[in-house]
C-alpha angles and dihedrals in degrees: 000000000000119000096243135034134199107200134196118220114204112075088351101071101353127044120212128203130234097023119214095241091051091055092046090050092052092050091050090049089055087057091051097259112124113193128167121252089247093053094050093044093050092047091050097048092045087061091045091052091063092066124085098170128056131243121242094290097044104263135115111277112238125208103210090196088062090049091054091046091053088051092050092245130135115257092232116176094233092054093046090051091054091048093054111096150084113319097179112133120246095204135040135180141167118262111244092246095048103085093040090054093047092046090050091052092049094048091051094048094248115157113231124199120183113223110189142164094222147141122239088258093055091052087053088053090056088054092049091052089059101238101117089087088069098052134076097209144351122224108191128182095228091061101040098041097233134087135212126294088047105103093221093072088059091047089054089052094051089060086071099035103039122200148338093045143158130200121221120196143142104235118074094198094051108024108030099034092038092053091047090054087054092049091248119135110245135210117196114217103208102182096164099036091245091141099050089133095052113092106205138113098303143166134183096213139021086243088070094057091083088066092061114100 
């Protein structure tokens, strides 16, 4: 394993429920448009990947018209109105491979820096889940004024991690491509096989990271 790790939070270490793409999918189903979870997720993150600067709470702005366009759906005003709303999760939990991975890093002397597009509240959630004791620093979009995939957020993180370093995250458009733009090697964590068509350095679980040379 590499000596230093930049690590995403949402759906990498911490699971959120409900997820934004799940809620969007349910609303579209109510309008008679049935799309797969993968289709909605990929349309949503493609829109997110076009943003380099956060909205007022620190997250990637999303143009819902673009999401509908990517899904081949009409950007009708009534649908857009229904899609507007609060997509904050009401539940959060640690993935079952998260603590084992963090403990392994700590035992092997690997520096871990969290790099997350997150609000102040979500960073507090990370603290409540008890994983800050495993990390050397947290670089969050709400505090630095930029979001992944902007390369600068990764550069900030490497000030704490040093080199050599890899970045592990679950969104190709934000994590893998963002890290690449910052000249940081990326590992795509594809828990739900949403990126089966993307041929990059990829794992399905944090347990598999130990197999990466």
